[in-house]
C-alpha positions as CSV (number, residue, x, y, z in Angstrom):
1,M,61.8,94.6,59.8
2,T,61.3,94.8,56.0
3,A,64.1,95.3,53.5
4,V,64.1,96.0,49.8
5,G,67.6,95.8,48.5
6,P,69.4,96.6,45.3
7,E,68.2,93.2,44.0
8,E,64.7,94.3,44.9
9,Q,64.0,91.4,47.2
10,I,62.1,91.3,50.4
11,L,63.6,89.5,53.4
12,N,61.4,88.8,56.4
13,Q,64.2,87.3,58.4
14,P,67.9,87.0,57.7
15,D,69.6,83.7,58.3
16,N,71.7,84.8,61.2
17,I,68.8,86.1,63.3
18,P,67.5,83.5,65.8
19,D,64.0,82.1,65.4
20,D,62.6,84.0,68.4
21,L,63.4,87.3,66.7
22,D,60.5,86.5,64.3
23,A,58.2,85.0,66.9
24,E,54.6,86.1,66.0
25,N,53.3,85.6,69.5
26,Q,56.1,87.5,71.3
27,D,54.8,90.0,73.9
28,E,55.2,93.6,72.9
29,E,56.2,92.5,69.4
30,T,57.2,95.4,67.2
31,A,57.8,95.4,63.5
32,A,61.0,97.5,62.8
33,M,61.7,98.6,59.3
34,I,65.3,99.2,58.2
35,E,65.8,101.6,55.4
36,E,69.1,101.8,53.7
37,P,70.0,104.9,51.6
38,P,72.8,104.9,49.1
39,S,76.2,104.5,50.8
40,G,77.1,108.1,50.0
41,D,74.0,109.6,51.4
42,E,74.8,112.7,53.4
43,G,74.0,113.0,57.1
44,V,73.2,109.3,57.7
45,N,75.7,109.1,60.6
46,D,73.7,111.6,62.7
47,L,72.2,109.4,65.5
48,D,69.2,111.8,65.9
49,S,68.3,111.5,62.3
50,N,69.0,107.8,61.8
51,W,65.5,106.7,62.6
52,S,62.4,108.2,61.1
53,M,59.0,107.1,59.7
54,E,59.6,108.5,56.3
55,C,62.5,108.5,53.9
56,S,62.5,109.9,50.4
57,T,65.5,107.9,49.1
58,V,65.5,104.2,49.9
59,V,67.5,101.5,48.2
60,K,66.6,98.6,50.4
61,V,63.9,98.0,53.1
62,K,63.9,95.0,55.4
63,T,61.1,94.2,57.8
64,L,61.9,92.2,60.9
65,H,59.7,91.2,63.8
66,I,61.4,91.9,67.0
67,S,60.8,91.9,70.7
68,S,60.9,95.5,71.9
69,P,61.4,94.5,75.6
70,I,64.6,92.5,74.7
71,L,66.0,95.4,72.7
72,A,65.0,98.0,75.2
73,A,66.7,96.0,78.0
74,K,70.0,95.8,76.1
75,S,70.1,99.3,74.6
76,P,69.2,102.8,76.0
77,F,68.8,103.8,72.3
78,F,66.0,101.3,71.8
79,Y,64.6,101.9,75.2
80,K,64.1,105.6,74.4
81,L,62.7,104.7,70.9
82,F,60.1,102.3,72.3
83,S,59.1,104.2,75.5
84,N,59.7,107.9,75.2
85,G,56.1,108.7,74.3
86,M,57.0,110.0,70.8
87,R,54.9,109.1,67.8
88,E,57.2,106.4,66.8
89,S,57.0,104.7,70.2
90,E,53.2,104.4,69.8
91,Q,53.5,102.6,66.5
92,R,54.0,98.9,65.8
93,H,56.3,99.8,63.0
94,V,59.4,101.9,63.6
95,T,62.1,102.8,61.0
96,L,65.9,102.8,61.4
97,R,67.7,104.5,58.6
98,I,71.3,103.1,58.0
99,N,73.9,103.0,55.3
100,A,74.0,99.9,53.1
101,S,77.5,99.2,54.5
102,E,76.1,99.0,58.0
103,E,73.5,96.2,57.3
104,A,75.6,93.2,58.1
105,A,76.9,94.7,61.4
106,L,73.4,95.7,62.5
107,M,72.1,92.2,61.8
108,E,75.0,90.8,63.9
109,L,74.1,93.3,66.6
110,L,70.5,92.2,66.7
111,N,71.6,88.6,66.8
112,F,73.8,89.4,69.8
113,M,70.9,91.1,71.6
114,Y,69.0,87.8,71.5
115,S,71.8,85.3,71.8
116,N,74.7,87.1,73.5
117,T,77.1,85.8,70.9
118,L,78.3,86.7,67.4
119,T,79.0,84.7,64.3
120,V,81.7,87.0,63.0
121,T,85.3,86.3,64.1
122,T,87.7,88.6,62.0
123,A,89.0,91.9,63.2
124,P,87.3,94.0,60.4
125,E,83.9,92.4,61.1
126,L,84.2,92.7,64.8
127,L,85.2,96.4,64.4
128,D,82.1,97.0,62.3
129,V,79.9,95.4,64.9
130,L,81.7,97.4,67.6
131,M,80.8,100.6,65.8
132,A,77.2,99.5,65.4
133,A,77.0,98.7,69.1
134,D,78.4,102.1,70.0
135,K,75.9,103.7,67.7
136,F,72.9,101.9,69.2
137,E,74.4,102.0,72.8
138,V,74.7,98.2,73.3
139,A,77.4,98.2,76.0
140,S,77.4,94.4,76.5
141,C,78.1,93.8,72.7
142,M,80.9,96.4,72.8
143,R,82.6,94.5,75.7
144,Y,82.1,91.3,73.8
145,C,83.8,92.7,70.7
146,S,86.6,94.2,72.8
147,R,87.3,90.8,74.3
148,S,87.2,89.0,71.0
149,L,89.6,91.6,69.4
150,R,92.0,91.2,72.3
151,N,92.1,87.4,71.7
152,L,93.2,87.9,68.1
153,D,96.9,88.4,67.0
154,M,97.7,92.1,67.1
155,T,99.6,93.9,64.4
156,P,100.9,97.5,64.4
157,E,98.0,98.4,62.0
158,S,95.3,96.9,64.1
159,A,96.8,98.4,67.3
160,L,96.6,101.8,65.7
161,L,93.0,101.2,64.7
162,Y,92.1,100.4,68.3
163,L,93.7,103.6,69.5
164,E,91.7,105.7,67.1
165,L,88.3,104.3,68.0
166,P,85.6,107.0,68.7
167,S,85.9,108.6,72.1
168,S,82.4,108.4,73.3
169,V,82.0,107.7,77.0
170,L,80.4,104.4,76.4
171,M,83.0,103.3,73.9
172,A,85.9,104.4,76.0
173,E,84.8,102.4,79.0
174,A,84.0,99.3,77.0
175,V,87.2,99.1,75.0
176,Q,89.6,100.3,77.7
177,P,91.2,96.9,78.1
178,L,91.6,96.7,74.3
179,T,93.2,100.1,74.0
180,D,95.5,99.3,77.0
181,A,96.6,96.1,75.2
182,A,97.2,98.1,72.0
183,K,99.4,100.6,73.8
184,Q,101.3,97.8,75.5
185,F,101.8,96.0,72.1
186,L,103.2,99.2,70.5
187,A,105.4,100.0,73.5
188,V,106.9,96.5,73.5
189,R,107.4,96.3,69.7
190,Y,109.1,99.7,69.4
191,K,110.8,99.9,72.8
192,D,114.1,100.3,71.0
193,I,113.3,103.5,69.1
194,A,116.8,103.7,67.5
195,K,116.3,100.3,65.9
196,F,112.9,101.2,64.4
197,Q,113.4,104.9,64.0
198,D,112.2,105.2,60.4
199,E,109.1,103.2,61.2
200,V,108.3,105.0,64.4
201,L,108.7,108.4,62.7
202,S,105.9,107.5,60.3
203,L,103.4,106.5,63.1
204,P,100.5,108.8,64.0
205,L,100.3,110.7,67.2
206,A,98.4,108.1,69.2
207,G,101.0,105.5,68.4
208,V,103.9,107.7,69.3
209,E,102.3,108.6,72.6
210,A,101.8,104.9,73.5
211,I,105.5,104.3,72.9
212,L,106.8,107.3,74.8
213,A,104.6,106.6,77.8
214,S,106.5,103.4,78.5
215,D,108.9,103.2,81.5
216,D,110.7,100.3,79.6
217,L,111.7,102.4,76.6
218,Q,115.2,101.4,75.6
219,V,117.0,104.6,74.9
220,A,120.5,105.9,75.6
221,S,119.1,108.7,77.7
222,E,116.2,111.0,78.1
223,D,118.1,113.4,75.9
224,A,117.5,110.9,73.0
225,V,113.8,110.9,73.8
226,Y,113.8,114.7,73.5
227,D,115.6,114.6,70.2
228,F,113.2,112.1,68.8
229,V,110.2,114.0,69.8
230,L,111.5,117.1,68.1
231,K,112.4,115.1,65.0
232,W,108.9,113.5,64.8
233,S,107.0,116.7,65.5
234,R,109.0,118.7,62.9
235,L,108.3,116.0,60.3
236,Q,104.6,115.6,61.1
237,Y,103.8,119.3,61.9
238,P,105.9,121.6,59.6
239,K,104.0,124.7,60.7
240,I,105.6,126.1,63.9
241,E,102.2,127.1,65.4
242,E,100.8,123.6,65.1
243,R,104.0,122.1,66.3
244,R,104.1,124.2,69.4
245,E,100.5,123.3,70.2
246,I,101.0,119.6,69.8
247,L,104.2,119.7,71.8
248,A,102.7,121.6,74.7
249,T,99.4,119.8,74.9
250,R,100.3,116.3,73.9
251,L,103.9,115.2,73.6
252,A,105.9,117.2,76.2
253,Q,104.2,115.3,79.0
254,F,106.0,112.2,77.8
255,I,109.5,113.8,78.0
256,R,111.0,113.2,81.4
257,F,112.8,116.5,81.6
258,P,114.2,115.8,85.2
259,Y,116.4,113.0,83.7
260,M,117.8,115.1,80.9
261,T,121.3,116.4,81.2
262,C,121.8,120.1,82.1
263,R,123.5,120.7,78.7
264,K,120.4,119.5,76.9
265,L,118.1,121.5,79.2
266,R,119.9,124.6,78.2
267,K,119.0,123.8,74.6
268,V,115.3,123.4,75.6
269,M,115.4,127.0,76.9
270,A,116.7,128.1,73.5
271,C,114.5,125.9,71.3
272,N,112.0,127.7,69.2
273,D,109.7,124.7,69.0
274,F,108.6,125.4,72.5
275,D,106.7,128.4,73.8
276,H,109.2,130.2,76.0
277,D,107.1,130.2,79.1
278,F,106.4,126.5,78.8
279,A,110.0,125.7,78.3
280,Q,111.0,127.8,81.3
281,K,108.4,126.0,83.4
282,V,109.6,122.4,82.6
283,V,113.3,123.3,82.9
284,V,112.8,124.9,86.3
285,E,110.9,121.9,87.4
286,A,113.6,119.6,86.2
287,L,116.4,121.6,87.9
288,F,114.5,121.6,91.2
289,F,114.2,117.8,91.0
290,K,117.9,117.4,90.3
291,A,118.7,119.6,93.3
292,E,116.7,117.3,95.6
293,A,118.4,114.8,97.8
294,P,118.4,111.3,96.2
295,H,116.0,109.9,98.8
296,R,113.6,112.8,98.1
297,Q,113.9,112.1,94.4
298,R,112.9,108.4,95.0
299,T,110.0,109.5,97.1
300,L,108.7,111.8,94.4
301,A,109.1,109.0,91.8
302,A,107.4,106.4,94.1
303,D,104.4,108.6,95.0
304,E,101.1,107.2,93.6
305,N,100.3,110.4,91.8
306,P,102.9,113.1,92.3
307,N,102.5,114.1,88.7
308,P,100.0,112.7,86.2
309,N,102.5,112.8,83.4
310,R,105.0,110.4,85.2
311,R,107.9,112.9,84.6
312,F,109.6,111.8,87.8
313,I,109.7,108.1,86.9
314,E,113.1,107.0,85.6
315,R,113.3,104.8,82.5
316,A,115.7,101.9,81.9
317,Y,118.2,104.0,80.2
318,K,121.2,102.5,78.4
319,Y,123.3,105.2,79.9
320,R,122.6,105.7,83.6
321,P,121.8,109.2,84.8
322,V,124.4,111.0,87.0
323,K,124.3,114.0,89.2
324,V,127.1,116.5,88.6
325,V,128.4,119.4,90.7
326,E,130.9,121.6,88.8
327,F,133.5,124.1,90.2
328,E,135.4,126.7,88.2
329,Q,137.4,128.1,91.1
330,P,140.0,127.7,92.6
331,R,140.5,124.8,90.1
332,Q,138.3,123.3,87.4
333,Q,136.7,120.3,89.1
334,C,133.5,118.2,89.0
335,V,132.0,115.7,91.4
336,V,129.9,113.0,89.8
337,Y,127.4,110.8,91.6
338,L,126.3,107.5,90.1
339,D,123.7,105.3,91.8
340,L,123.1,101.7,90.7
341,K,120.3,99.4,92.0
342,R,121.2,96.0,93.3
343,E,119.4,94.3,90.4
344,E,121.4,96.4,88.0
345,C,124.6,95.2,89.6
346,A,123.5,91.6,89.6
347,N,122.8,91.8,85.9
348,L,126.4,92.6,85.3
349,F,127.6,89.1,86.2
350,P,129.6,87.5,84.7
351,S,131.1,90.0,82.3
352,G,128.6,92.8,81.8
353,R,129.1,96.6,82.0
354,V,126.9,99.6,82.4
355,Y,127.8,103.2,81.3
356,S,126.8,106.5,82.7
357,Q,125.5,109.5,80.8
358,A,128.2,111.9,79.7
359,F,129.4,114.7,81.9
360,H,131.9,117.5,81.1
361,L,135.0,119.0,82.6
362,G,137.1,121.7,80.9
363,G,135.0,121.3,77.7
364,Q,135.8,117.6,77.4
365,G,133.2,114.8,77.7
366,F,133.7,111.9,80.2
367,F,131.7,109.0,81.4
368,L,131.9,106.3,84.1
369,S,131.5,102.6,83.5
370,A,130.9,99.8,86.0
371,H,132.0,96.3,85.2
372,C,132.0,92.8,86.4
373,N,135.6,91.7,85.9
374,M,137.8,88.7,86.5
375,D,140.5,89.6,89.0
376,Q,143.8,89.1,87.3
377,Q,145.7,87.9,90.3
378,S,143.1,85.8,92.3
379,S,141.0,84.6,89.3
380,F,137.6,85.5,90.8
381,H,134.9,87.9,89.6
382,C,134.9,91.4,91.2
383,F,133.3,94.8,90.7
384,G,135.3,97.5,88.8
385,L,134.8,101.1,88.1
386,F,136.4,103.0,85.2
387,L,136.6,106.6,84.0
388,G,136.6,107.1,80.2
389,M,137.0,110.1,77.9
390,Q,134.5,110.5,75.1
391,E,136.4,112.4,72.4
392,K,138.5,110.3,70.1
393,G,141.6,111.7,68.3
394,S,144.7,113.5,69.4
395,V,143.3,115.4,72.4
396,T,145.3,115.0,75.6
397,F,143.9,115.8,79.0
398,A,145.6,115.4,82.4
399,V,143.1,114.6,85.3
400,D,143.4,113.8,89.0
401,Y,140.6,111.5,90.0
402,E,139.2,109.8,93.1
403,F,136.6,107.0,93.4
404,A,134.5,106.7,96.5
405,A,131.4,104.7,97.7
406,R,129.0,104.9,100.6
407,S,129.8,102.2,103.1
408,K,128.0,100.8,106.2
409,P,127.7,101.3,109.0
410,T,128.3,105.1,108.8
411,E,126.9,105.3,105.2
412,E,129.4,108.0,104.5
413,Y,131.4,108.1,101.2
414,I,134.7,106.4,101.8
415,S,137.6,106.8,99.3
416,K,138.4,103.6,97.5
417,Y,140.9,104.6,94.8
418,K,143.0,107.7,93.9
419,G,145.0,108.3,90.8
420,N,146.0,110.6,87.9
421,Y,145.9,110.0,84.2
422,T,146.7,111.8,81.0
423,F,143.9,111.0,78.7
424,T,144.0,110.8,75.0
425,G,140.8,110.5,73.0
426,G,138.8,107.4,73.6
427,K,140.9,106.1,76.5
428,A,139.7,104.9,79.9
429,V,141.3,104.3,83.3
430,G,140.1,102.8,86.5
431,Y,140.3,99.9,89.0
432,R,139.4,96.3,88.2
433,N,138.5,95.4,91.8
434,L,137.3,98.6,93.4
435,F,136.3,97.0,96.8
436,A,139.1,94.5,96.9
437,I,136.6,91.6,97.5
438,P,135.1,88.8,95.4
439,W,131.9,89.4,93.5
440,T,130.0,87.0,95.8
441,S,130.9,89.1,98.9
442,F,130.1,92.4,97.1
443,M,126.6,91.1,96.2
444,A,125.9,89.3,99.5
445,E,122.9,90.3,101.6
446,D,125.1,91.7,104.3
447,S,127.3,93.6,101.8
448,L,128.6,96.9,103.2
449,Y,128.1,98.7,99.9
450,F,124.3,98.6,99.3
451,V,122.3,101.1,101.3
452,N,118.6,100.3,101.0
453,G,119.3,98.3,97.8
454,I,121.4,101.1,96.2
455,L,125.1,101.3,95.4
456,H,126.2,104.9,95.7
457,L,129.3,105.8,93.8
458,R,131.2,109.1,93.6
459,A,134.0,110.3,91.3
460,E,135.9,113.5,91.7
461,L,137.8,114.9,88.7
462,T,140.2,117.8,88.8
463,I,142.2,119.2,85.8
464,R,145.9,118.9,86.5
465,H,148.1,122.0,85.8
């Protein structure tokens, strides 16, 4: 190839191209001329117009002697250029027209096609070569660049760059491991959205999608995910039409509506940010899921592909989801079901606690909390269950309550504790040793209280008159 640059010098062979690239006796040797228009030249990114035999505006021309079989074997672009029967394929000189800014990356690409290695090592340089490899359809170089970029330390800025790479079929396949790594990096870095809320609110769509897709997102509840999505979309898309479009087509799939509380689902139905028909569809789906038996819910969540949007997969919520059945007559009453996995219970030892999502009775908010306690009389660790009232202040509320748990061999709910309590805001009541056994017996392999690895708890609350 021949090149006349801004310094008006002719280079027959750049230093970083191996000797055999210039071999005079190479079979099928072709002289390729690279013409570089000014960096701002319009239309130079059009692949169909990037090579031609004539160019009216040329800043630099380089002539390189290349082996057409080697290039054709590595690149469909060059294969078509050298063998498609067009006028250029019959010539010993062909011209590639590129921007001046693309020269270094193209030279590295040509070097790779001969040596299967690159001399550049930084992320910006590798990205430039990756883009050139995509342009000239050199899949092996794209995979090489992808591997090299994965081996570099990732930052939020570089991860976002990787997620915004062009979406050609060849590019998508070659860089899939890189984009997966970028998504995982962002999901891990920002898994506690509340801690990094200001930073996450400024991220572009691709970054937010990567974070929301994670099963390990550390949020209080799915209600918090919904609130965050609305806040981000309102900030990034002030126009209601654009916001509805981006919510329906991109972001709503990452909200796991089946794990939202019924009170929040009512707000979804009334939210103007969602198209009414769309809101109705996701809420009905969520309510049907909640109505399913627990084993059926687990089956839906465990299926390989019950829903491509993973809406049935439960996250690691800070506040555990509950199922609530409410009664207005003959007395105001609610029955609350809380399921805890064996590993969740194990993680409570020696002094941990886990809280449920809030539920309501008579307009007041309540929650359940499971603890690993030290038994006051016998000085051993044990499992405790408590009922707390959310509202702080001077509110008083009298409640009859009963705690029960499924127990082997019948696997029926068996009452473990009954009581009554007059709550004032922020108070809690419960039983320190719900099963009247030490922690080791509760967690043993033959424990009576884990059914298929799940501890099933039930609390009945009734307003006292």
